[in-house]
N, C-alpha and C positions, 0 to 999 in steps of 0.2 A: 319962506318954506311953508308949505301947506300943512297945517296941523289937523289931522283927521282923528276924531275921537271914536273909540270903538262903539260907544252907545249910539252914535249917529249912523253907523253902517247899516245897510240893509240886512235882512235876515239871511239872504243868500250868501253874502260875504262873511257874516258871522259864522255860519255853518262851515264854510270853507276854512276859515281860520282855526276853528276848533278841530277839524279833522286833518289839517295839514301836518302837524308834528307826528301823530301816530302813523300817518301815511308815509312820511319820510323815513321813519324808523322801520316800517315794514319793508320799504324798498331797500334800505341798507342791509337789513337781515337777509333778504332774498339774494342780494348781490354777494354778500359775504358767504352765504351757503353755497352758491354756485361756484364761487372762486375756490373755496376749500374742497368742495366735492370734485371739481375738475382736477385740482392739484393732487388729491389723494388717488383718484382714478389713474392719472398719468403715472404716478409713482408706483402704484400696484401693477400696472401694465409693464412698466420698465423692470420691475422685480421679476415678473414672469419671463421677460425676455432674457434677463441675466441668468435666471435659473435654467432656462432652456439651453442657453449657450454652454453653461457648465455641464449639463447633462450630456450634451453633444461632445464636449471635451472628455468626459469620462468614457464615453463610447470609443473615442479615438484612442484613449489609453488602453482599453481592453483590446482593441484591434492591433495596437502597436505591440502589446505584450505577445500576442500570438505571432505577429510578424517577426519579432525578435527571436522567439523560440524557433520558428520554422527556418529562418536564415542560419541561426547558430547550429541547428540540427543538420542542415545541408552542409555547412562548412566542416562539421566534425567528421563527415563521411568522405570528404575529398581524399583521394589516395595519397597525395603528397603530405598531408597532415601527419599521418602515421609515420611516414618516412622521416619527417623532420623531428618528431618527438622521440623516435627511437635511435636517432643518430648518437653514437657514443660521444661525439664532440658537440657539446651544447651550442657553442658559437656557430659552428658550421650548420647545425640543424636550424638555428634561428635565422641565419642568413638565407638558407635555402627556403625556409617557410616564408620569409618576407618577400623573396623574389617571386614566389608562386602566388601568394595571396593578394599582393597589391593590384595586379591587373583585374582580379575578381572584385576587389573593393571598388575599383574605378567603375566597373560595370554596374555594380549594385547602386552606386551613388547617382546613377542616372535616374533611378526611380525612387530612391530613399535618401532623404537629406538628414544632415546633422547626426550621423551615427558613428560609432566606434566599434572596433573588434579587438578583443584582448584574449590571448592564449595563456594558459596557466599550467605549470607542472604540478604533479602531486604534492600535497602539503600546502597548497595555495601560494605557490611561488610564481611570480610573474615570469612568463617566458618571452612573450612578444606583444608589445602594444603597437598597433598599426599607425598611431598618430605621433609617436615620440620614440626616441632611442632608449628611454629609461626601461630597464628590465632587471630581473633577478631579485627584486625586493619581496619581502614576506608580507602577504596580504591577509594572513590568518587572523590578525587581531581586530580587523574592522570590516572585512568582506565576508559577511555571513552567508551570502548566496554561494560563494565558492567553497566555503567550508562545508556547507550542507551537501553540495554535489560530491565533494571528496568523501564525506562520511556515508552517504546513502547510495552513491553511484547512480543517482537519478536526476533528471532535469529539474531546474528551478526557474519559475517564471514569476515576475512581479516587480514591484517598486522596491528599491533599496536606497537607503541614505548613505551617501559617501562624502568625501571631503568637499566635493563641488556641489553638493545638494542632492536632490532626487535624481534617480536614474531608472528608466524602464529597462529591465534586463531579462534576457533569455540566456541562461547558463546551462550548458549540456555537457555530459561527460564524453571523453574521447576514449575509445577502446581500440586495442590492437587487433590484428587478424585472429589472434588466439583468445579474444575476449578479455584480455587483461586491461585494467584501468591504467591509462598512461597520462591522463591530464584532463583538462576541460577548456572550453572556449565560450566566450560570451559575446553577444551582440547587444548593444545598448545605446540609448539616447536619452537626452534630458527632456522630461515632459513639458517644461516651460516653452520649448520651441514649438510645441503644438498650439500654444496660445496665440501665436503669430497669425493664425488664420482669422482671428477676430479683429485684427488691427485694420479695420476698414477706415476708421477716422482716428488717426493717432492722437489728435488733440483732445479727444473725448474718451480715450481708452487708456487703461492702465492695469497692470497686474503685479502681484508680488507672490513670493513663496516663503513659507515659514517652516523651519525644521525644528523639531523638538530638541531642546538642549540635551536631554538625557540620551538622545540617539548619537550625538556627535561629540559631546564632551569627552576628552581623553584620547580621541583619535589623532588629533593634531593640535598644534599650539593655537592659542587664541588669536595670534597675529594671522595665521593661515585661515582660520575660520572667518575673521573679519573681512578678508578679501572678497569672499562670496556673500557673507552675511554681515553687512556693516551695522545693522540695526538689531536691537534687542527689545522685544516686547514680552514681558512676563517670562514664561518658560520656553520662549521660541527665539531662535536666531532668524532674522528676516532679511531678505534680499533688498537691494535698493530698488525703488519703484522705477519703472521705465518711463514715467511721465511726471515731471516735477510739479505739475499744476496741482497734484493731489497732496494733501497734508496728511501723512500717515498718523501722526500723533492725534489728529482730530478725529480720524476715522476709526482707528484701532485703539480705543480707550481701554481702561482696565476691565470694564464690564464686558466688552466684546471679546477681548483676549481670553478672559477667564471662562467664557462659554465654549471656546473652541474644543477643549479637551473632551467635553461631554457630547460633542456633535456626532451623530451617526449618519447624517445626511446634509444636504446643502441647506444653508440658512442665509437669508438676505437681510440687509440692513439699508438704511438710508440716512444721509445727513444733508438736509436741505434738498437740493436737486441731484445729489450724487447718490447713486445706488451701487452697492457692492455685495457680491455673493461670496461666501466662504465655503470652500469645499474641503472637508477633512480627507487626509491622505493616509491610507493604511499601507504598511509595507507588505512584503511577500509572506510574512508570518502573521499578518493580521493585527500588528501592533500600531498604535497611533504614532505616525511618523511626522506629522505636521499638517500643513494646509496650503492650499493655493487659493488666492482671492482674485476675482475678476472685478474690475472697478470701471464704471461708466458714469458719465454725467450728461445731463441735458441742459446746456448753458442757456438755451433760448426758451426753456419751459416757462419761466415767470413772464417773459415778454409775451408768449403765446396766450398765457392765462389772462394777462391784462387786456390783450386785444379781444379775447372772447368775452371778458367782463364788460368792456366798453360796448361791444355789440349788444349784449343783453340789456345794458343800460339804455342804449338808443331805442331798442324795441319797447322797453318799459316806458320811456318818455312818450313815444307815440301812443302807446296803450293808455297812458295817463291822460294825454290830450283828448283821446277819444272818449274816455270815461268822464272827463270833465265836461265835454260837450253834451254827453248823455245826461249827466247830473244836472247841468244847467237847464237843459230842455225839460227834464222831469220836474225840477224844482219850480220852474216857471209855470208849468201846466198844473201841477198838483198842489202847490203851496202858495206861490207868489200871486198868481191870478185870483184864486179864491179869496186870499186875504185882501187884495186890492178891491175886489168886488164887495167884500164885506164892509170895508172902510167906506166905500162909496155909498152903500146902503145906509150905513150909520149916519153919514153926513146928511143924507136926504131926510132921514127920520128926525135928526136934530133940527132941521129947518121946517118940520111939519109936513114934509112931502112923503106921503105913504103910498104914492102911486108908482110902484116899481115891480119888476118881475124877479122872483126868486130862482 
């Protein structure tokens, strides 16, 4: 093995050795900065995308509320509705209403998906549900939209919390030809179905809905609640996420959950490469009803960042080689050659030869 002592090295190599550690440190800092900067930029851009999608979702909710009201208003004025409601025989009236409304429901379903229509008698008593045979039950204890219409005789539009979670409802009164209040009708759908428009890539997409416990406690038994909301986070009952790859306990920690009640607008969070936005939901009375969260992840983000960092490293290696060549040339021209010439002159003087050019 060749043992080269540092003191025996030329000045050129000594200078290189002295500058190598700080240069390597400089390169490492630059690469680390670029990696973190690219990561943060990607996360920030992803947050903006998620926020944009939630804003679009909110616009869809507003449009859906107006659509629910318009269709309910249209149904309330259909001639057969008054006839069914004023029939002295409730069962006959219900059967007649069902026979007349179902073909219309079928036509509406060609353009509108995942909706339901529900008719109510005065006092918030169910008259006809178009999706089930259940009827005659008292809704006054938990259906505040219907109660409001009964009391004010005016339409109500907005989100209401029910046994199944959130529902976008348009509830309008029904009047007889003599302007007497004879009941109400609602057109509604679940806002979670609107989120399906974002499911471009199922493996990287998820969403959940959380309902304020104070809104739903006491309406039904806990066993019924757990069917729609199997998770409990703080003061919210939360639905099962539609994508098992996301760990809700990791994303929705105590700090995140505790911040929801004070939200007045969309807020985004991130955990590693997963970005999620929380959108507070207000009911038709302006009360905090819960939230909907849109969750997305960029699985390939780190891989892309590593590729970008390697690319930067390669560029810096070539730049370092170029700088090394420039350094070597400059060192030879301005340091090594003058020193070598000085040594040569010194040797000549030592031998008594003073015939030389400076």
